[in-house]
N, CA, C and O of each residue as an XYZ file, in Angstrom:
344
protein
N       2.833    -36.791     10.826
C       4.141    -37.225     10.407
C       3.957    -37.912      9.037
O       3.063    -38.734      8.841
N       4.826    -37.542      8.126
C       4.775    -38.088      6.717
C       6.114    -38.719      6.399
O       7.170    -38.199      6.757
N       6.045    -39.876      5.704
C       7.269    -40.535      5.259
C       7.702    -39.957      3.899
O       6.890    -39.709      3.008
N       9.004    -39.761      3.792
C       9.582    -39.285      2.532
C      10.744    -40.201      2.135
O      11.399    -40.806      2.984
N      10.971    -40.281      0.872
C      12.038    -41.178      0.369
C      12.965    -40.394     -0.548
O      12.511    -39.606     -1.377
N      14.282    -40.616     -0.392
C      15.257    -40.045     -1.363
C      16.192    -41.220     -1.708
O      16.614    -42.008     -0.861
N      16.469    -41.272     -2.976
C      17.451    -42.279     -3.468
C      18.647    -41.546     -3.988
O      18.508    -40.610     -4.774
N      19.848    -41.957     -3.559
C      21.061    -41.322     -4.104
C      21.969    -42.432     -4.684
O      21.997    -43.578     -4.235
N      22.689    -41.996     -5.700
C      23.625    -42.905     -6.383
C      24.765    -42.122     -7.021
O      24.603    -40.958     -7.387
N      25.903    -42.764     -7.148
C      27.072    -42.094     -7.736
C      26.982    -42.109     -9.216
O      26.511    -43.083     -9.804
N      27.424    -41.049     -9.840
C      27.414    -40.962    -11.343
C      28.384    -41.968    -11.943
O      28.149    -42.488    -13.034
N      29.475    -42.243    -11.232
C      30.482    -43.178    -11.774
C      30.250    -44.621    -11.432
O      31.025    -45.475    -11.862
N      29.192    -44.946    -10.659
C      28.907    -46.333    -10.321
C      29.662    -46.883     -9.119
O      29.442    -48.024     -8.710
N      30.554    -46.070     -8.552
C      31.393    -46.513     -7.413
C      30.652    -46.161     -6.148
O      30.603    -44.986     -5.783
N      30.076    -47.123     -5.466
C      29.348    -46.915     -4.250
C      30.236    -47.108     -3.006
O      29.813    -47.728     -2.030
N      31.394    -46.605     -3.047
C      32.379    -46.766     -1.980
C      32.200    -45.685     -0.954
O      33.037    -44.788     -0.852
N      31.134    -45.743     -0.191
C      30.855    -44.817      0.884
C      30.178    -45.593      1.999
O      29.150    -46.230      1.772
N      30.752    -45.550      3.231
C      30.216    -46.388      4.339
C      28.785    -45.949      4.701
O      28.510    -44.772      4.934
N      27.877    -46.961      4.737
C      26.486    -46.722      5.138
C      26.388    -46.078      6.504
O      25.599    -45.157      6.718
N      27.203    -46.575      7.432
C      27.136    -46.033      8.798
C      27.572    -44.580      8.848
O      27.019    -43.796      9.620
N      28.554    -44.207      8.035
C      28.968    -42.830      8.039
C      27.925    -41.945      7.400
O      27.722    -40.818      7.850
N      27.235    -42.434      6.331
C      26.148    -41.638      5.722
C      25.093    -41.417      6.736
O      24.614    -40.295      6.895
N      24.702    -42.462      7.443
C      23.636    -42.336      8.482
C      24.025    -41.306      9.549
O      23.207    -40.475      9.943
N      25.293    -41.366     10.018
C      25.775    -40.442     10.998
C      25.754    -39.013     10.532
O      25.321    -38.113     11.251
N      26.233    -38.812      9.306
C      26.252    -37.441      8.745
C      24.834    -36.857      8.626
O      24.592    -35.711      9.004
N      23.902    -37.665      8.094
C      22.541    -37.206      7.993
C      21.895    -36.899      9.335
O      21.212    -35.885      9.479
N      22.111    -37.787     10.340
C      21.527    -37.554     11.658
C      22.104    -36.302     12.274
O      21.380    -35.562     12.941
N      23.348    -36.045     12.079
C      23.953    -34.818     12.614
C      23.273    -33.593     12.032
O      22.939    -32.659     12.760
N      23.066    -33.594     10.716
C      22.412    -32.492     10.025
C      20.938    -32.462     10.342
O      20.378    -31.371     10.443
N      20.275    -33.588     10.505
C      18.819    -33.641     10.832
C      18.583    -33.083     12.236
O      17.524    -32.514     12.504
N      19.542    -33.237     13.119
C      19.405    -32.734     14.468
C      19.212    -31.248     14.580
O      18.663    -30.749     15.563
N      19.661    -30.548     13.575
C      19.502    -29.098     13.523
C      18.075    -28.702     13.126
O      17.614    -27.595     13.405
N      17.391    -29.652     12.462
C      15.990    -29.400     12.064
C      15.190    -30.476     12.730
O      15.227    -31.624     12.288
N      14.485    -30.162     13.751
C      13.821    -31.142     14.596
C      12.590    -31.743     13.924
O      11.856    -32.480     14.582
N      12.336    -31.477     12.691
C      11.167    -32.034     12.025
C      11.414    -33.482     11.575
O      10.453    -34.222     11.366
N      12.652    -33.895     11.425
C      12.913    -35.282     11.052
C      13.024    -36.110     12.318
O      13.897    -35.913     13.164
N      12.044    -37.096     12.405
C      11.962    -37.868     13.662
C      12.643    -39.231     13.506
O      13.282    -39.703     14.446
N      12.523    -39.845     12.386
C      13.133    -41.135     12.125
C      13.865    -41.104     10.792
O      13.413    -40.486      9.828
N      14.981    -41.769     10.758
C      15.788    -41.789      9.562
C      16.347    -43.201      9.361
O      16.995    -43.761     10.245
N      16.081    -43.756      8.185
C      16.610    -45.114      7.916
C      17.334    -45.081      6.568
O      16.946    -44.328      5.675
N      18.363    -45.876      6.420
C      19.124    -46.003      5.206
C      19.183    -47.430      4.823
O      19.426    -48.298      5.661
N      18.959    -47.702      3.523
C      19.063    -49.017      2.961
C      20.007    -49.016      1.812
O      19.792    -48.315      0.823
N      21.035    -49.778      1.921
C      22.040    -49.890      0.838
C      21.519    -50.788     -0.284
O      20.997    -51.876     -0.042
N      21.672    -50.313     -1.489
C      21.286    -51.114     -2.641
C      22.538    -51.309     -3.486
O      23.628    -50.855     -3.139
N      22.343    -52.007     -4.619
C      23.519    -52.333     -5.441
C      24.158    -51.083     -6.127
O      25.339    -51.097     -6.473
N      23.356    -50.019     -6.311
C      23.827    -48.842     -7.030
C      23.924    -47.570     -6.184
O      24.506    -46.564     -6.591
N      23.322    -47.659     -4.975
C      23.310    -46.434     -4.136
C      22.628    -46.663     -2.789
O      22.727    -47.751     -2.222
N      21.951    -45.664     -2.283
C      21.267    -45.793     -1.013
C      19.864    -45.236     -1.104
O      19.622    -44.239     -1.784
N      18.946    -45.881     -0.420
C      17.628    -45.354     -0.205
C      17.579    -44.770      1.163
O      17.966    -45.417      2.137
N      17.103    -43.539      1.257
C      17.039    -42.809      2.546
C      15.544    -42.576      2.815
O      14.850    -41.976      1.995
N      15.065    -43.046      3.944
C      13.686    -42.901      4.287
C      13.611    -42.142      5.600
O      14.287    -42.489      6.568
N      12.791    -41.113      5.629
C      12.660    -40.291      6.826
C      11.143    -40.056      7.110
O      10.315    -39.915      6.210
N      10.859    -40.027      8.423
C       9.563    -39.584      8.840
C       9.649    -38.162      9.303
O      10.374    -37.855     10.250
N       8.918    -37.285      8.647
C       9.053    -35.846      8.871
C       7.788    -35.306      9.508
O       6.683    -35.643      9.083
N       7.943    -34.470     10.523
C       6.812    -33.879     11.254
C       6.332    -32.681     10.398
O       6.789    -31.550     10.562
N       5.401    -32.981      9.490
C       4.832    -31.955      8.631
C       3.462    -32.442      8.221
O       3.129    -33.606      8.440
N       2.630    -31.541      7.606
C       1.308    -31.896      7.282
C       1.125    -32.319      5.803
O       0.092    -32.888      5.447
N       2.108    -32.046      4.965
C       1.976    -32.364      3.564
C       3.089    -33.198      3.010
O       4.238    -32.992      3.399
N       2.817    -34.150      2.104
C       3.868    -34.970      1.476
C       4.925    -34.127      0.752
O       6.110    -34.458      0.771
N       4.489    -33.047      0.122
C       5.429    -32.218     -0.620
C       6.408    -31.530      0.357
O       7.590    -31.419      0.032
N       5.971    -31.075      1.510
C       6.904    -30.516      2.445
C       7.858    -31.569      2.996
O       9.050    -31.283      3.108
N       7.403    -32.769      3.345
C       8.255    -33.815      3.793
C       9.359    -34.137      2.771
O      10.540    -34.275      3.090
N       8.885    -34.246      1.518
C       9.809    -34.547      0.425
C      10.840    -33.481      0.280
O      12.021    -33.788      0.116
N      10.437    -32.225      0.333
C      11.345    -31.070      0.214
C      12.361    -31.048      1.333
O      13.547    -30.820      1.091
N      11.908    -31.285      2.575
C      12.820    -31.263      3.700
C      13.897    -32.319      3.627
O      15.077    -32.049      3.852
N      13.460    -33.563      3.301
C      14.449    -34.651      3.174
C      15.458    -34.403      2.000
O      16.671    -34.551      2.148
N      14.901    -34.034      0.882
C      15.752    -33.809     -0.315
C      16.745    -32.653     -0.067
O      17.905    -32.739     -0.469
N      16.297    -31.594      0.584
C      17.219    -30.523      0.911
C      18.348    -30.986      1.803
O      19.513    -30.652      1.586
N      17.987    -31.759      2.807
C      18.964    -32.331      3.723
C      20.026    -33.176      3.004
O      21.223    -33.066      3.270
N      19.555    -33.998      2.110
C      20.479    -34.913      1.340
C      21.303    -34.097      0.340
O      22.502    -34.335      0.196
N      20.700    -33.175     -0.325
C      21.448    -32.363     -1.318
C      22.553    -31.535     -0.624
O      23.663    -31.408     -1.142
N      22.229    -30.984      0.543
C      23.225    -30.217      1.270
C      24.394    -31.037      1.663
O      25.539    -30.593      1.576
N      24.108    -32.302      2.122
C      25.221    -33.203      2.462
C      26.102    -33.514      1.228
O      27.328    -33.544      1.325
N      25.457    -33.744      0.076
C      26.223    -34.076     -1.099
C      27.109    -32.856     -1.491
O      28.258    -33.028     -1.900
N      26.570    -31.656     -1.363
C      27.381    -30.462     -1.714
C      28.538    -30.280     -0.777
O      29.636    -29.924     -1.206
N      28.309    -30.523      0.526
C      29.328    -30.255      1.536
C      30.444    -31.323      1.683
O      31.542    -31.031      2.156
N      30.127    -32.547      1.270
C      31.073    -33.647      1.462
C      31.803    -33.943      0.160
O      31.176    -34.421     -0.785
N      33.111    -33.676      0.072
C      33.809    -33.810     -1.230
C      33.816    -35.287     -1.730
O      33.985    -35.544     -2.922
N      33.633    -36.224     -0.809
C      33.607    -37.656     -1.252
C      32.317    -37.974     -1.956
O      32.222    -39.021     -2.597
N      31.316    -37.121     -1.867
C      30.023    -37.347     -2.519
C      29.847    -36.472     -3.757
O      28.742    -36.369     -4.292
N      30.935    -35.837     -4.219
C      30.782    -34.882     -5.311
C      30.253    -35.505     -6.594
O      29.711    -34.791     -7.437
N      30.393    -36.800     -6.764
C      29.823    -37.432     -7.921
C      28.492    -38.155     -7.686
O      28.016    -38.919     -8.526
N      27.906    -37.882     -6.499
C      26.614    -38.456     -6.175
C      25.499    -37.486     -6.507
O      25.687    -36.270     -6.493
N      24.315    -38.052     -6.813
C      23.119    -37.267     -7.111
C      21.911    -37.871     -6.489
O      21.887    -39.073     -6.225
N      20.912    -37.085     -6.247
C      19.592    -37.575     -5.838
C      18.935    -38.039     -7.154
O      18.833    -37.261     -8.102
N      18.499    -39.287     -7.206
C      17.896    -39.831     -8.421
C      16.443    -40.119     -8.230
O      15.779    -40.583     -9.157
């Protein structure tokens, strides 16, 4: 199991997105891919840090799995259209 980190932030500086809802959305999506075992979100002044423990053998695979999960959520949720992985 490897830890991976993704940081997301809005381009316009408006971090008006509920942390609990972000966690719920990511868990729902992560449930489809059983490689993500733990998922934590930490709110910061400009965005969110998303930390996941991924069942894989390489850090690059863990990083790719988490970042794909986050990018797909950003693409699918219109309220996150101005957010990016930073």
